N, C-alpha and C positions, 0 to 999 in steps of 0.2 A: 822802608828798606826790606820788607818781607819778601822772601824768595822760597822756591822749592827746587830741589834737584832729585833725580832718580838714581838711587844707588844700585848698581847692577849686581853687586855681590849679595846685598840684603834683599834685593828685588822689592824695594820699598821707596816711596817718596819720603824725602827728608826735608823738614822745615828748617829754614835758616834765616839769618839776618846778614845782609850784605854790608861789608865795611867799605865805605867810599874812599876814593883817592888812591887806589892801589891796584895794580895788575902784575901778576907774576908771569914771566915768559920762559918757556922751555924750548930750546932750539934743537932741531933735528937736521940731518943732512939735507933733506928735501922739503922740509916744512917746519913751521913753528906753531906752538900752541899757547894760548893765553888762558890764565887762570885767575878768577876773582877770589878774593879773600872773604870768607864768611865765618860766622860762628853759629853753632847749632842753636835753634830756638827751643829751649827747654819748655817753654810755656805751651808748646803744641805737640809735645811728645806723645801724650795720650791720644790726641786727635789723630795722629798719623801712625800710631802703633809702633813707635820706635823707642829704644831705650838708650841712655847714655853709654852703657857698657858696650852694646853692639856697635854703636857709632864710633866710639873710641878705638874699637878693635878693627873694624872693617872699612870705615869711611875716612874722609879727609875734609878739612876745612878750607882746602884750596880746590875749587871746582872749575872745571873747564867752562869757559864763558858760554860755549855753545850748548851746554847742558843745564844752564841756569835759567829759571823761569820766574819773572816777577809775580808776586802774589799779594797785591795791595788793594785790589777791588774785585768785585764779583765777576767782571768780564775776564780778568786775568785768571781767577780761580777756575772759571768754566773752561778756559783754554787749557789749563793744566790737566783738568779731568779728561778733556777730549784727546789730548795728544800724548800724555805719558801713561804707559811706556810705549804705546804703539807708534807714536811719532807720525801721525797722519796730519800733514800741515799744508797750508798754502802760503805762498811767498809774502802776500800782503800782511797776513797775520804774524808771520815771522818777523817782518820788518817792524811791526808794532812792538813786538817783544824786545827786539834789539834797541829800538828807540827808548823804551822804558829802562832797559839796563844801562844804557849810556847816560841817561838822565840821572839814574841812581848812583852810578859810579862817580860821576862828576859833581855830586851834591856835597861840595866842600865849601868852606868859607874862603873867599878870595879865589885866586887862580889855581887851576890844577897844575901839576908839574909839567915841565917840558917833555919828559919821557912819557908820561901818561897821555899827553896830547897827541904825540906821534904814534903811540901804540893804538889808541882808539881811532885815529885817522886812518891808520893802516887797516884796522878791522873793517871800517866802512868802505874804504876805497880799494883795498886789496881783496877782501873776502866777500863782503855783502854785495858789492857791485857785481861780482862774477857769479856768485852762487844763488842770489835772491832776485836778481834783476834780469830782465830780457835784454836782447840786443838793442831794441829801441829805447829802453830805459837807460842803458849804458850810454847810448848816443846822446840822450837828453842831458845826462849828468856831464858828459864831455862838453856839450854845447854851452852850458852855463859856466864852464871854466874858460871857454874860448874868448868871450867878449862880455863886457859889462852891458847888462840889459837897460834899455831906456823905457820899456813898457812891460807890463805883465805878460808872460807867455799865455797862449790860449789854453793850454793844458799843462798842468804840472804832473808829470807821469809818476814820479815816486816822491810824494811830499815827505814821507818818513826820512828818506835819505837827505833831502834838503834840510829838514829840521835837525837831523843829527849833526850835520856839518855846522849849522848855525849855532847849535848848543856848544860844540867844541870851540868855535871861534869866540863865543861869549865867555867861555870859562878859561881861555888862555889868551891873554891880551898882549903878551910880549911880541916883539918883532920876530917874524919867521921868514924863511926863504920864500922868494917870490915864485920860483919854479919848483915843481915837485913831480918826480917821475914815479909812476906806480907800476908794479908787476903784480902777479897773482901767485903767491907762494905755494898754495896747496892744490892748484888745478892749472898749472902753467901751460901744459902742452895743448890743452883745448883752446888756448887763446894766443899762442905764441906769435901768430902772424900779425897781430895788432899791438904787441907789447914791446917795450913799455909805453904807457900812455903819459903824455906830458900835461900836467895841470898848471894853470896859472892861478896861484893862490889868491892874489889880489882880486881877480875876477870872481873866483868862487866865494870868497868871503863877502864881497859886495852883493853878489846875486842871492846868496843864501839868506841874507838879511832883507834884501829888496823884495824877493818873491813872497807873496801872501800865500801861506800854506795852511 
C-alpha cells in the first residue's frame, strides 16, 4: 500500500501508506473531487527529507486521488521520479497508475461498500474515460456495454479500463442496477453532444470477465 504524493507547499514528495476501503468526496457547484485516506510513512522520512513537524503543519492525510502515486515496485518508483513534480505523462502509463490505485483501495476482506463501488465506478467511467481515453477507446468501452460478447475482440484497446471494471465487479457482488447513465462531471461541455451515455451493467460485467486482458 506504499504511495507517494507531492506536497505543493513543501515542494517535496511525501511517502505514505494508503488506507484501503475509503474515499472522501468534496462536492463543488460544477465538479467533485475524491480524496484517498493515507497516513504518513515515518519509516521513509529520512529518505524523502521530510519531517513529522512540517507535514503536520502544512500537509494532509487526505490526498486527492489524482495526485497519489503507487510506490510498491521499481517500475512505479521510476514513474514517480519521471513525472513528479513536472507531470510529463502519457495516458497508458496513467491508466496503469489508476489501475494500481483502484486495486489498492479495494484491497479489503470481503466486499467493498456500495458507496465505494459507485464512487470508483464513477472515477473510471466519468473521469478516466474522458480524460485518459481517445474517442475510439471510449467507443470500445461503450461497445462492450452494448452486447454480451461471444468471442474475444480482435483488439482490446484499453485493457486497464477493462481490468479496473472487472476488479470492481469482483469486489462488490451485491445486486446493482442494470442500467447506468454516465456524465462527465469535470469536463462536461467538451462532450455534451454525446452525453449522458447509457451503460448496460449486465453486459459490462459479463464482458469485463470474459475478455482476456
